[in-house]
N, C-alpha and C positions, 0 to 999 in steps of 0.2 A: 631233411632230404639227405640220403646217405652220405656221406663223404668219403671218396675212396684214395685209397693209397693203392701203390706198387708191391705187389705181395714177396721181390728179390731185390731188393734194393741193391742187394752186391752185383747182380747183373747189370746193372747201368754204372758205368763211372760218368764223374765231371774231369774237366781238362784241371781243374785244383789236384784232386786226388790224384792224377797222373803225374803233375808236373811232379806233385810231392814224393811221389814212388818212381820215378825212371830209373833208378839206379836198384833198386831192389833187387836181389839175385837170383829170385826163385821168378820173377816178373820176365812173359813171353808178351811181347806186341807185336799185333801185325795190321798191314796195311791191306787189305781184302779188295781194293777196288779194280771192278773192272767194267767198260763202258757197251752201251749198245746205242749202234749206230743207226739210225734207221735211214735205209733209203726207199723211199717213196717209188712204187712202179717196178720191184723185182718181186721173184716169185720166194723170196725171205724176208718174214717180219724183223730182222736184224741182224748186223754183221758183231762179232763178240771182238772186241777190244780189251786188251790185257792194260790193266793198268799199271806195268811196270817202269811205263816212259817216265810218267810224273811221279811216280817215286824216285826215278835216279833222279831226277831234277831237285828235290827235296821231301825230305819226310819228318816223323816225328822222331828225335835221337833216339837210338836204341829200337830203332823198329823195324823187323823183315818185312819180307813182299809174301804173300800167300798170291799164287794164281789159279784161281777157284777154277777156270774151263781145263789150263792145260794139265797139272797136277793133282787136281783134286776133284774131279768130275770122269764117268765113264765116256771115252774118247772113243770106244768101238757104238755108241749108242747111237741113233739117229737121231737123236734131240738132245740142242746144248744143255751141258749140268747137269747131265744125268746122274743121281748118287750110286754111289760103288755099294757092295756089299760092305758092314761094318769092319767086320774083321780086317779086311784089305783098306777103308778108309782112317782105319783108326793106326795102320802101320804107316801110312802117307802123313799122317798127322803127326804123328812119331819119329818120323823122319826131318819134319823142319822146326823139328824143337820141342816141342808138347808132348810134357810125361802127364804120370801121374802124381809127381808134386807142385808140376809150374802150377800158377796164377796167367790167366791169356788175359790181355785186352784187344779188342776187334775194333776196329776201325774203317771207315770207309771216306770216299770224296764223293761228293754231290748227292749221294743219296745214302742212305743209312741202309737199307736194304742189305745190297754186299756184303754190311757184316754181321745182319742178322742171318744171312743165309750161313756163313760160317758158322755164327754160334748155335742155330739149330742143326745144321750136321754134329758140330760135335756133341752135343746134347744124344743125337741120335746114337751114338757111338758108346754113351755111357760115361762124358765127362760133362761136368756140374762145374768146375771152378773158371768158369769163362767170363768175360763181362761185354756191353760193347760201350764207346765212347762214346757221350751222347752229345750228337752234334758233330761229331769224328771231325776229318781233317780242318773245314772250315770253321769250327766252332775255336779248333787251336791258334787257326792264323789270325783267325779274328782279334784275337787278346795278345797278338804280337809275341808267343811263345817260340821256343827254342826250336831251331829248324837242320837238319841233318839231311847232308848229301854222303856220307859211311852207309855202303852195303853194309848191311847186317847179316848174319847166317847162325844159327843158334847151333850146337852141338844136335845131335840128334839123339833123344831120348827114348825112354819106356814107357811107352800107353797100354794101360788093360783095361782091352774094351768091356764092355756091358752093355751091350747093344737095345736100341729103345725100336727095334723097327718097326711097328705103330704108329712113329712120326709121321714117316710117310706113307701113301698110298698109289694107286693106280689107279687107273680107266675103269676097271671092273668097280673097285670099289666103289668112285667117286657116281658110278652108273648105279649102281646100287641103292644110292643115299636118295636117288631122285626119288621123291614123293613118299619118303621115309616120314614118320611125326617123329623119331629120337633122334633126325638127324639137320642139321642147319647148314649149309653150306654159300660161302662167301669167295666173293670173287673180287680181289683185291686191287685189278686192273682202272685203269681210267674211265668215267662215265658212257663214252662214247666208244670203248672196247664194250663194256657190260652193254650198251643199247643193242648194240650192231649197228649203227652208224660209222666203225671204223671197223672194214676187215682186212687188218693187219696181219692177220692170221692165218687168213684162209678162208673158209665161212663165217661171216658176220654172225655174231651173237654170244649166248652164254648155255654154262649148265642148267638146262632148263629149271626153274624152282628158285636159282641162288641170289644171292642176295648180294649188293655191293657198299664194299666199303674201301675204297681207294687206299692205297697206302700214302699216297701223297696226304691224303686227308688227316692222319697219323703224326706228321712231319709239320714244324710250327717256324716260322723265320727262317731268314735266308742264311741259316749253319743249320735246317733240317733238324733240329732237336724234337726228342719225341712230347708228341702232346702230351701235356698234365693228365693223372689218374682220370679225374673228376670226366674233361672231355672225352678221351678215349671209349672210358666206358660209357657213356652218353653215346658215343657214334653208335659203339656195337648192339647199345638195348634198343636203338633208331630201329634196328634190320630186324629185330628180333632175335637176336645171338642170344642162344640161353645158357647158362653156364650146367645145366643139367641136361642139355642136350651133347652127342657129337659134333665135332665141329671139325668138316674139312672147308681147310681155304685156299686155293689155287690164282694161279696171275696166267701169267704167258709163258713161263718156264720155270714155275718153283722159287722164285725170287724175290719178287713184291710181298707172293705170301705168306715168305715167314716172318716180316715185318710187323704184318697182323698178326701172324701167331703167335710175335716173341710177347706182344704186346695182348694179349688172351692170355696167354700165361701168365704175364704179370699181374694181372685182374683178380688170377683164381680161377679161370677155367683149366681145366685139368685133360679132357680129351680133345684132342688137339691132333692134326694130324694136315701135313700138306701134301696134295697131288704135284707130286714131282714132278710132269710133264707138263702138264695144265694144257694152257690152249694151242700150246705147240702139238700135242699129239691129238687133241678133242676135235679142233677146229680141223680137222685132214684127214679125218677120219668118218667117211659117208653113214657108217652105221651105229654110229652114237650120235644119240638127237641133240638139238641147237633152238633154243627160240630166242626171238628179238623180241623188240618193242613193237 
């Protein structure tokens, strides 16, 4: 039986490591929390709420706050969290203090998918010196580590973009992948959304032929730490995700999908893309095919 390891261990840091390096001069730490508030009976799958209020109450010392929707997304798009062009996004990251010489640690509350979304966005612009705090805020507080109420704002930096535009795809690439022998399409949403039992996004169901690896299944325990490499590898293998294929991961709005994509990357999968608008777009367009159980 093959024993798996994560290929890029520097992209996942522990609470011990962060506690020991809080004062490193080139380290930039960011709380990336956003909340999705679900309101049944409305025509929206969720309302977006910034995690800034919780940051203001308490956060990891020396951490600043990144507002994904307000500051790092295309707010002219009809879909939440739409990715910006890489050069523009790099400028926005630089304004928040992320530069060519910095080391970045990202964390979030309740679910690590917000940190992995920002990590994937940084990789999209060509920045590779970023890591996700395993277990996030919950792991940090469970260990009774230091907290701060001091607002942190890093000085602007210079970030040289080296774009990887293929890390995000749209509906056309996702549609073209249906039935393609060299592509696996993975849905990171919960099983009831994948099956069609839940119509939160509009038309119930999934991209035809896609398989389900819920992002929630790749996190363990009350602090939602990443699944161990062997368990993550077995979870993807069980649905036929083949490292030799191109992989497209989607969810509701391109957030949970990044957690799947992050761990696939860690397992050595190379041809990975996230469908950015995901079911927020797909389920609302009658010209796109959909299937249910």
